[in-house]
C-alpha positions as CSV (number, residue, x, y, z in Angstrom):
1,M,-2.0,-15.3,7.8
2,V,-2.6,-11.2,7.9
3,K,-4.7,-9.5,5.4
4,V,-4.5,-5.8,5.2
5,V,-6.2,-3.1,3.7
6,A,-5.1,0.5,3.3
7,T,-6.5,3.3,1.7
8,N,-4.8,6.6,0.2
9,Y,-6.1,9.8,-1.0
10,I,-4.0,11.7,-3.6
11,K,-4.4,15.3,-4.5
12,N,-5.3,15.1,-8.3
13,E,-2.5,17.4,-9.3
14,H,-0.1,14.6,-7.6
15,I,-1.4,11.5,-9.4
16,A,0.9,11.2,-12.2
17,T,3.9,11.8,-9.4
18,V,2.8,8.9,-7.3
19,A,2.2,6.5,-10.3
20,P,5.6,5.3,-10.7
21,L,6.0,5.3,-6.8
22,Y,3.1,2.9,-6.7
23,R,4.6,0.6,-9.6
24,E,8.0,0.4,-7.7
25,M,6.4,-0.3,-4.2
26,L,4.6,-3.3,-5.9
27,E,7.3,-4.5,-7.7
28,A,9.7,-4.6,-4.7
29,T,6.9,-5.7,-2.1
30,H,6.2,-8.8,-4.4
31,K,9.5,-10.0,-4.1
32,E,9.4,-9.8,-0.3
33,K,9.6,-13.0,1.9
34,G,5.9,-13.7,3.2
35,C,4.1,-11.6,0.5
36,I,1.0,-13.6,-0.8
37,E,-0.6,-10.9,-2.4
38,Y,-0.1,-7.1,-2.6
39,K,-2.4,-5.3,-5.1
40,L,-3.2,-1.9,-5.8
41,Y,-6.7,-0.7,-6.9
42,E,-8.1,2.5,-8.0
43,K,-11.8,3.6,-7.5
44,E,-13.3,4.2,-11.1
45,D,-15.4,7.2,-10.0
46,E,-12.9,8.7,-7.4
47,P,-9.7,9.9,-8.8
48,G,-7.3,10.1,-6.5
49,F,-8.6,7.2,-4.1
50,Y,-6.5,4.2,-4.0
51,V,-6.9,0.7,-1.9
52,F,-4.1,-1.9,-1.3
53,V,-5.4,-5.0,-0.6
54,E,-2.3,-7.1,1.1
55,E,-1.9,-10.8,2.5
56,W,1.1,-12.0,4.4
57,E,2.2,-15.2,5.7
58,S,2.6,-13.6,9.1
59,M,2.6,-10.6,11.3
60,E,6.7,-10.6,11.4
61,D,6.6,-10.6,7.3
62,L,4.3,-7.8,7.6
63,K,6.7,-5.8,9.9
64,N,9.4,-6.9,7.8
65,H,7.6,-5.2,4.7
66,F,7.2,-1.7,7.5
67,A,11.0,-1.8,7.8
68,S,12.1,-2.6,4.3
69,E,14.2,-0.1,2.5
70,H,11.7,0.7,-0.5
71,F,8.6,1.2,2.3
72,K,10.8,3.6,4.3
73,R,11.6,5.5,1.2
74,I,8.5,5.6,-0.9
75,I,5.7,5.8,1.5
76,P,7.0,9.4,2.9
77,Q,7.2,10.7,-0.7
78,I,3.7,9.4,-1.3
79,G,2.5,10.9,1.9
80,N,3.5,14.3,0.7
81,C,1.0,13.9,-2.2
82,K,-2.2,13.0,0.2
83,S,-5.2,15.1,0.0
84,K,-6.5,13.6,3.3
85,E,-5.5,10.7,5.5
86,G,-6.2,7.5,4.6
87,S,-6.8,4.3,6.8
88,V,-5.1,1.1,7.5
89,W,-7.2,-2.0,8.6
90,M,-5.4,-5.3,9.8
91,L,-8.1,-8.3,9.3
92,K,-8.5,-11.4,10.6
93,E,-10.8,-14.4,9.1
94,F,-14.2,-14.4,10.6
95,K,-14.8,-17.9,12.1
């Protein structure tokens, strides 16, 4: 199992632009093989700060997600709206 946490910082003037892109990404990704969890959160006191929390059955499923049509099409559009670079963390369970 693979857990991913990814952050995005969107310029305030582009929040309305990215909202439908995020919705499309969520809907399409939920249908992907191996997707256990794919949720997007907004920070209440910081407009434009978003956090994806993902869980995938395998690294192969995650790689397929990165190669999907919707990912390759939508992520660059969101990238054009960023105020600064976010981060991506691949996590494994502590034992």
